[in-house]
N, C-alpha and C positions, 0 to 999 in steps of 0.2 A: 567318546567311544568306550569309556570305562565300565559302564554298567553300574551295579550296585553291589555292595558288599554288608553283611551284618556281622559286627564284631561284638564279642563279650570281653570286657577288660576285667581282670581279675587281679587283686592286690595278692602279691607273694612275699615271702620273707625277704627277698632282695629288691623288691620294687613293684613292677607290674608286668603282666603278659597279656596280649591279645590272642583270643582264639577266635578263627572265623566260624560263623555258624552257618551261613550260606552265601552264594555268590550268584549274580544274576546278570548276563550280558545283555539281556533284552528289556531291562527296566532301569530307569533312571531319569533323574532331573538334571538337566543341562546347567541351569541357573539357580533355581530357588529350592530352598530346603523343603523337605517332606514335613508333613504334620504328623505327630504321633498323639492318638487318641483312642482310649479304650482298647488297647492290644493290637491297634491297626496302624498302618502308615497310609496317609493320603497324599498323592503327589501328582503333578502333571508329567506324565511320562512322555519325555520328548528327547531322551537319549538318542545321540548319534543321528539326529535328524527324523527320528520316528515322530509319529503323530498319532499314538496310540490313546490319547486323551487322558483325563484324569483316571487314576487307577487306585485301587484299594488293595493293599498288600498286607497279608498276615505276617505275623512274626516268625512263621516257620519258612517264609520265603514263597509262599503260593499266593498267586494273584486271585483276589476274590472277584474283582470286576474291572472292566475298563470302559470307558464312555465310547469307545469306537465300536464296541460290540453291537450297538444298537444304532440303526441309521437315524440321523438327524440330531444327534446329541453332539455338543461341542467337544472338540478336542483340546482347547484352551492353549495350544501351542506353547511359547515360552512364557505364559502369564504367570503370576504369582497367587498363591492362596495364603489365607491366615485364618485363624480360629478365633471366633468372638462369640462369647456366651454359649458354647455348646454348638455353634453353627459354623460351617466352613464358608469364607467368602473367597471366591475363586474369580480372578480377571481374566478374561479371555484374552490372550496376547495378540490376537489378530484383528478382533472386532472392537475392543473398548468395552465390552458388555461385562457387566459384574453379575455373577450369580450367586444366589444363597442356597447352600446345600446342606441337607441333613446328613451327618456323618453316620453311615450304616455300612455293615459289611455285606447287606444281601443285594445291594445295586444303588445306582446313581439315583437320587431323590432329590430334584431341584424343587425349592419351596418358592423362589421369585428371582427374577432378573430385571436388569435395567441397563440401558446404554448410558454409560456415565462419562466417557472420554471419545474425543474424536481427534484424528490427526491425519496429515497427508501422508506420514511415514507408516502408519499402521503397525507401530511397534510398541505395544503397551506391556513392557517387560519389567517395569520399575517395582521395586519392593513397595508393599503397602505397609502402613503403620496405624495402629489404633492407640488412642490416648483420650481418656476422660469421655468415652462415648461419641468420639469423631474418628472418621477414617480418612486417611490421606492417601490419595491414589495419584498417579502421574503418567503422562505420556512423554514423549521427547521434546514436547512443546508446552504443555499445560500441567498444572499442578491444581488439584481440586480437594476440598474438604467436605466430607459428608457427614451430616449429623446422624447418628444411628439410634440416638436416644428417643424415646417416646414422647409425642408432642404434648 
């Protein structure tokens, strides 16, 4: 329930100081870090039980878009997202579906999706990892390695 805050850290003669640039009570990611890309932050906005979906946030604190603004788009819940080759891979935390998204500040642009995990618990909250063209994804019960390289 803490929301989000943007801080600027400055070096001073005696150490460092933090200056608050903005604070948002209604935007935040409960588990996973946001992605910073080309002057925007991308996150799964699920602070305090909210399900506003994937959100694009400007560095001025203004929300550019949320996936819940349009009916039928995923909310991603507590899923994780990672940047790979200028694309965002976002795991839907409830369905186990992986979405490939073009990072743009003008709206949600999904390029592809695939169901990659299944589980009785339906909690796909694990962090993803990328190494040498391979993506590791997991549920509470399963670990998968997806080869992202071209065949």
